[in-house]
Legacy VTK file of the C-alpha trace (Angstrom):
# vtk DataFile Version 3.0
C-alpha trace
ASCII
DATASET POLYDATA
POINTS 405 float
0.000 0.000 0.000
1.574 3.288 -1.105
1.517 6.299 1.140
-0.897 8.206 -1.088
-3.615 5.587 -0.472
-2.874 5.057 3.213
-4.487 8.371 4.182
-7.875 7.839 2.488
-8.009 4.296 3.859
-7.261 5.458 7.400
-9.867 8.186 7.298
-12.477 6.010 5.578
-11.982 3.396 8.310
-12.277 6.158 10.918
-15.561 7.349 9.380
-16.869 3.782 9.450
-15.843 3.453 13.106
-17.579 6.724 13.990
-20.726 5.556 12.223
-20.607 2.270 14.141
-20.251 4.242 17.375
-23.457 6.115 16.524
-25.363 2.836 16.255
-23.719 0.648 18.882
-21.851 2.898 21.321
-22.705 4.268 24.737
-24.319 7.705 24.948
-21.047 9.705 24.921
-19.701 7.500 22.119
-22.784 8.119 20.026
-22.484 11.865 20.555
-18.856 11.759 19.420
-19.675 9.593 16.405
-22.386 11.942 15.155
-19.914 14.832 15.055
-16.856 12.906 13.852
-18.241 10.830 10.977
-18.581 13.719 8.512
-15.096 15.235 9.075
-13.481 11.811 8.666
-15.496 11.114 5.502
-14.608 14.508 4.026
-10.913 13.925 4.775
-11.069 10.520 3.080
-12.711 12.040 -0.036
-10.154 14.872 -0.151
-7.262 12.428 -0.108
-8.883 10.190 -2.724
-9.293 13.142 -5.079
-5.793 14.475 -4.491
-4.209 11.025 -4.781
-6.083 10.409 -8.025
-5.491 13.785 -9.653
-2.050 14.725 -8.346
-0.337 12.014 -6.271
2.676 14.203 -5.505
0.497 16.585 -3.523
-0.110 13.877 -0.894
2.868 15.153 1.054
3.698 15.887 4.679
2.271 19.395 4.480
-1.168 18.276 3.281
-1.261 15.414 5.768
-0.340 17.795 8.594
-3.000 20.401 7.749
-5.708 17.773 7.374
-4.680 16.226 10.712
-4.866 19.630 12.423
-8.293 20.302 10.903
-9.512 16.913 12.110
-8.051 17.543 15.560
-10.388 20.518 15.756
-13.434 18.905 14.089
-13.311 15.282 15.260
-11.635 15.641 18.668
-11.856 19.064 20.289
-15.290 20.089 18.982
-17.054 16.899 20.161
-15.238 17.155 23.481
-16.299 20.774 23.899
-19.916 19.979 23.075
-20.050 17.127 25.570
-18.520 19.316 28.265
-21.150 21.977 27.577
-23.974 19.429 27.591
-22.711 17.894 30.814
-23.691 21.037 32.719
-27.374 20.387 32.044
-27.155 16.605 32.429
-27.804 15.212 35.901
-27.528 11.615 34.701
-23.881 11.803 33.655
-24.423 10.736 30.046
-21.778 13.130 28.716
-18.749 12.015 30.707
-17.265 8.601 31.348
-16.553 7.445 34.870
-12.839 8.229 34.768
-13.577 11.946 34.357
-15.857 11.992 37.389
-13.596 9.834 39.539
-10.491 11.948 38.851
-12.386 15.147 39.653
-13.870 13.800 42.864
-10.637 12.168 44.012
-8.862 15.499 43.633
-11.668 17.257 45.518
-11.321 14.697 48.304
-7.565 15.284 48.517
-7.961 19.066 48.623
-10.432 18.549 51.479
-7.848 16.590 53.447
-9.261 13.129 52.664
-7.220 10.259 51.285
-8.552 9.669 47.728
-7.722 5.968 48.053
-10.050 5.775 51.066
-12.749 8.072 49.711
-16.221 7.144 48.450
-17.432 8.894 45.301
-21.181 8.685 45.689
-22.445 11.935 44.245
-25.659 12.030 42.222
-24.015 10.745 39.025
-21.631 8.072 40.304
-24.264 6.749 42.702
-25.987 5.273 39.637
-22.888 3.376 38.560
-21.214 0.215 39.800
-20.034 0.061 43.387
-16.420 -0.363 42.294
-16.551 2.954 40.480
-17.811 4.705 43.608
-15.304 3.231 46.025
-11.987 3.075 44.152
-9.488 5.521 42.687
-7.662 3.074 40.379
-4.994 5.495 39.170
-1.725 6.714 40.598
-1.249 10.034 42.425
0.049 11.933 39.388
-3.471 11.786 37.959
-4.673 13.981 40.823
-2.725 16.910 39.363
-4.916 16.818 36.274
-8.096 17.059 38.319
-6.986 20.042 40.386
-9.190 22.696 38.748
-11.528 24.768 40.976
-15.247 24.082 40.597
-15.863 27.795 40.089
-14.203 27.608 36.697
-17.389 26.204 35.161
-16.852 24.029 32.064
-13.074 24.486 32.379
-13.245 22.438 35.588
-14.062 19.346 33.500
-11.033 17.067 33.764
-11.070 16.535 29.999
-9.892 20.109 29.536
-6.790 19.375 31.600
-6.317 16.031 29.836
-6.483 17.702 26.400
-4.378 20.727 27.299
-1.601 18.658 28.871
-1.603 16.219 25.948
-1.286 19.001 23.374
1.383 20.779 25.404
3.475 17.629 25.774
3.058 16.777 22.087
4.281 20.282 21.291
7.465 19.480 23.231
7.750 16.256 21.231
7.613 18.224 17.975
10.340 20.553 19.220
12.599 17.706 20.374
12.029 15.064 17.691
14.654 14.281 15.094
12.345 12.704 12.512
9.625 15.326 12.306
8.416 14.047 8.929
7.046 10.950 10.690
5.351 12.770 13.558
2.139 13.279 11.587
1.384 9.577 12.010
2.084 9.798 15.735
-0.263 12.806 15.969
-2.972 10.957 14.047
-2.914 7.869 16.226
-2.580 9.777 19.488
-5.354 12.359 19.131
-6.829 12.543 15.584
-8.008 9.034 14.656
-10.614 7.259 16.808
-7.723 5.679 18.771
-7.369 9.080 20.460
-10.284 11.292 19.424
-12.979 9.081 20.942
-10.987 8.634 24.134
-10.343 12.336 24.601
-13.916 13.403 23.826
-15.467 10.981 26.311
-12.772 10.325 28.938
-9.201 11.087 28.055
-7.100 10.139 31.079
-4.859 7.845 28.999
-3.677 10.516 26.567
-1.468 12.651 28.864
0.212 9.439 30.006
0.802 8.343 26.412
2.125 11.789 25.520
4.631 11.618 28.396
5.727 8.151 27.273
6.305 9.460 23.739
8.217 12.448 25.100
10.468 10.134 27.127
11.310 8.132 23.997
12.005 11.240 21.934
14.221 12.700 24.674
16.155 9.444 24.827
16.458 9.482 21.043
18.082 12.908 21.448
20.361 11.354 24.088
19.007 13.208 27.090
18.766 10.259 29.525
17.988 12.290 32.660
15.186 14.247 30.981
13.854 10.997 29.506
13.896 9.434 32.975
11.941 12.375 34.399
9.318 12.103 31.636
8.782 8.353 32.047
8.826 8.833 35.818
5.950 11.300 35.552
4.037 8.891 33.322
4.683 5.983 35.691
3.538 8.098 38.655
0.261 8.813 36.847
-0.888 5.468 35.478
0.254 1.874 35.832
0.242 1.253 32.070
3.408 3.329 31.730
5.351 0.808 33.815
6.059 -1.728 31.031
8.026 0.896 29.093
10.140 1.979 32.074
12.708 -0.871 32.231
13.197 -0.979 28.461
13.706 2.763 28.259
16.246 2.632 31.094
18.184 -0.184 29.420
18.280 1.741 26.143
19.634 4.905 27.781
22.846 6.371 26.408
24.269 9.862 26.799
25.477 12.372 24.215
28.859 10.626 24.023
27.275 7.248 23.330
28.045 5.827 26.773
25.539 3.841 28.811
23.424 6.098 30.997
21.173 3.482 32.587
21.950 4.557 36.127
21.162 8.207 35.478
17.923 7.405 33.649
16.815 5.013 36.398
17.700 7.483 39.141
15.819 10.286 37.400
12.745 8.101 36.951
12.851 6.875 40.545
13.384 10.316 42.056
10.455 11.594 40.013
8.063 8.769 40.947
8.806 8.436 44.651
7.575 11.895 45.792
4.215 11.142 44.138
3.775 7.578 45.367
5.394 7.453 48.795
3.081 9.856 50.699
-0.010 7.857 49.713
1.647 4.524 50.429
2.577 5.762 53.906
-0.821 7.441 54.430
-2.782 4.225 53.952
-0.837 1.299 52.486
-3.812 -1.064 52.455
-6.074 1.385 50.644
-3.358 2.213 48.121
-2.693 -1.454 47.311
-6.422 -2.183 47.064
-7.204 0.717 44.722
-4.045 0.983 42.652
-3.101 -2.698 42.333
-5.739 -5.229 43.352
-8.803 -3.491 41.924
-7.315 -2.827 38.441
-6.164 -6.460 38.279
-9.694 -7.672 38.993
-8.923 -9.244 42.379
-10.099 -6.417 44.614
-12.929 -6.435 47.123
-15.287 -5.010 44.481
-15.652 -6.099 40.886
-14.019 -3.886 38.299
-16.288 -2.112 35.829
-13.872 -3.117 33.040
-15.629 -5.882 31.155
-14.184 -6.082 27.658
-14.311 -9.582 26.120
-10.624 -10.384 26.461
-9.316 -13.948 26.444
-8.646 -13.606 30.163
-12.206 -12.531 30.903
-13.661 -15.358 28.815
-11.491 -17.859 30.692
-12.550 -16.333 34.001
-16.201 -16.761 33.072
-15.735 -20.343 31.853
-13.436 -21.708 34.578
-14.149 -21.049 38.279
-11.190 -19.371 39.952
-9.379 -18.705 36.672
-9.676 -14.947 37.121
-7.799 -14.978 40.421
-5.124 -17.256 38.987
-4.673 -15.042 35.918
-4.515 -11.918 38.056
-1.490 -13.403 39.844
0.125 -15.303 36.982
-0.151 -12.524 34.406
1.932 -9.880 36.251
4.505 -12.504 37.145
4.600 -13.713 33.548
5.014 -10.179 32.235
7.792 -9.544 34.734
9.586 -12.732 33.682
9.063 -11.855 30.021
10.541 -8.415 30.595
13.591 -9.877 32.325
14.113 -12.404 29.528
13.927 -9.708 26.866
16.229 -7.396 28.820
18.814 -10.135 29.377
18.738 -11.800 25.971
17.990 -8.819 23.744
18.331 -5.548 25.656
16.888 -2.714 23.563
19.628 -0.886 21.726
17.619 2.278 21.106
14.301 3.943 22.013
12.570 2.371 19.012
13.218 -1.151 20.275
12.233 -0.117 23.804
8.865 1.018 22.419
8.371 -2.198 20.445
9.153 -4.451 23.405
6.724 -2.533 25.626
4.068 -2.710 22.886
4.332 -6.497 22.792
4.061 -6.839 26.574
1.075 -4.505 26.860
-0.655 -6.285 23.980
-0.244 -9.618 25.751
-1.429 -8.091 29.036
-4.607 -6.736 27.435
-5.433 -10.048 25.759
-5.107 -12.132 28.918
-6.206 -9.672 31.612
-9.245 -10.954 33.567
-10.480 -7.346 33.905
-9.557 -4.850 31.206
-10.925 -2.204 28.901
-10.227 -3.059 25.282
-9.406 0.625 24.862
-6.149 -0.050 26.713
-4.878 -1.567 23.473
-4.217 2.024 22.338
-1.052 1.867 24.449
0.272 -1.008 22.377
-0.888 0.653 19.140
0.799 3.955 19.954
4.016 2.270 21.060
4.131 0.290 17.812
3.679 3.493 15.815
6.433 5.184 17.810
8.748 2.296 17.006
8.220 3.165 13.333
8.638 6.894 14.016
11.901 6.437 15.902
13.577 3.536 14.098
16.518 4.187 11.790
15.629 4.434 8.107
17.739 1.401 7.213
16.006 -0.918 9.660
13.400 -3.300 8.309
10.402 -4.800 10.111
11.484 -8.457 9.807
14.814 -7.717 11.487
13.106 -6.145 14.496
10.564 -8.919 14.788
13.367 -11.467 14.632
15.228 -9.662 17.426
12.195 -10.034 19.694
11.816 -13.706 18.877
15.511 -14.480 19.332
LINES 1 406
405 0 1 2 3 4 5 6 7 8 9 10 11 12 13 14 15 16 17 18 19 20 21 22 23 24 25 26 27 28 29 30 31 32 33 34 35 36 37 38 39 40 41 42 43 44 45 46 47 48 49 50 51 52 53 54 55 56 57 58 59 60 61 62 63 64 65 66 67 68 69 70 71 72 73 74 75 76 77 78 79 80 81 82 83 84 85 86 87 88 89 90 91 92 93 94 95 96 97 98 99 100 101 102 103 104 105 106 107 108 109 110 111 112 113 114 115 116 117 118 119 120 121 122 123 124 125 126 127 128 129 130 131 132 133 134 135 136 137 138 139 140 141 142 143 144 145 146 147 148 149 150 151 152 153 154 155 156 157 158 159 160 161 162 163 164 165 166 167 168 169 170 171 172 173 174 175 176 177 178 179 180 181 182 183 184 185 186 187 188 189 190 191 192 193 194 195 196 197 198 199 200 201 202 203 204 205 206 207 208 209 210 211 212 213 214 215 216 217 218 219 220 221 222 223 224 225 226 227 228 229 230 231 232 233 234 235 236 237 238 239 240 241 242 243 244 245 246 247 248 249 250 251 252 253 254 255 256 257 258 259 260 261 262 263 264 265 266 267 268 269 270 271 272 273 274 275 276 277 278 279 280 281 282 283 284 285 286 287 288 289 290 291 292 293 294 295 296 297 298 299 300 301 302 303 304 305 306 307 308 309 310 311 312 313 314 315 316 317 318 319 320 321 322 323 324 325 326 327 328 329 330 331 332 333 334 335 336 337 338 339 340 341 342 343 344 345 346 347 348 349 350 351 352 353 354 355 356 357 358 359 360 361 362 363 364 365 366 367 368 369 370 371 372 373 374 375 376 377 378 379 380 381 382 383 384 385 386 387 388 389 390 391 392 393 394 395 396 397 398 399 400 401 402 403 404
């Protein structure tokens, strides 16, 4: 498939996905789909016409301008409309649970209450599953993104902070990246295509974490190991799904002279994470472990609301006790897999660090007893970043072989 036809195919598939969301999605997904389907379809038609009439015009400039236009039309506009509609909606149809939980956990913290011990039983969350009301399943860095005063009206919606931080961090990526010609694809997958647009319009807490992970890889590609360690440390202090990238990024760290900088990268990451995590671990270790570890794994006191039909969930439903076994075996297996990859084939650059983490997260999503299928966007983005960051001479089969070796 040549590049000139990849754009219309991507946007046509996005339009089809948005249309499917209108018919089969939840209320916020349907609202996003109704606004996004036409912009995606128009973009697909534009690229078909340009590719047919003048293939040479399907260049980085056109792809960039179309992506920016779609960022406004298919991501930010639907998000803004749902934020506006949320003000008149007492049933919570225009915001997913993660938005409400982050906001209320931050409010609890500012009131002197431990968010990992708090109960979020306001009028909206009281209608949702008990697990959603009684658990803050994220890490303390996420609380920063919810710290907007209620008096700010629509700007107090956590999605505003999610979007603003994501765009700001991606701006730093553009400034720091070596291969800027490939960043359009990273932008598309992160916040323009449904892999990011739907998430940001309805929830969005994953995108700042993904943006920080990308920034850490780009900084390491520029041979700034300490700055890369700080970026991945911030991501790892915000959400657990950043953890699989951490060891691979550290092992790939080199400085400007080409010398190993693993110790500096690890120290920077650790010194960034600890001030976020340690106070809450000391404050209430049991509550922290329950909310941040046991509940997301599906072995907490309350059932997780994550119910995507993964292989792990199907096994849990078919075999009594399989869920508890998987919840223990899967993290151990991923840890062992990480060690094996690091020992046998340590990543030699940020691109290979991204690819290894993509594989591990993909496996984790498939076999997790409690997971949202949307988590696969971490693996998808990491795979795209491998392509963005890899040397021009490197071919896909060689990289795949290095993982299998």
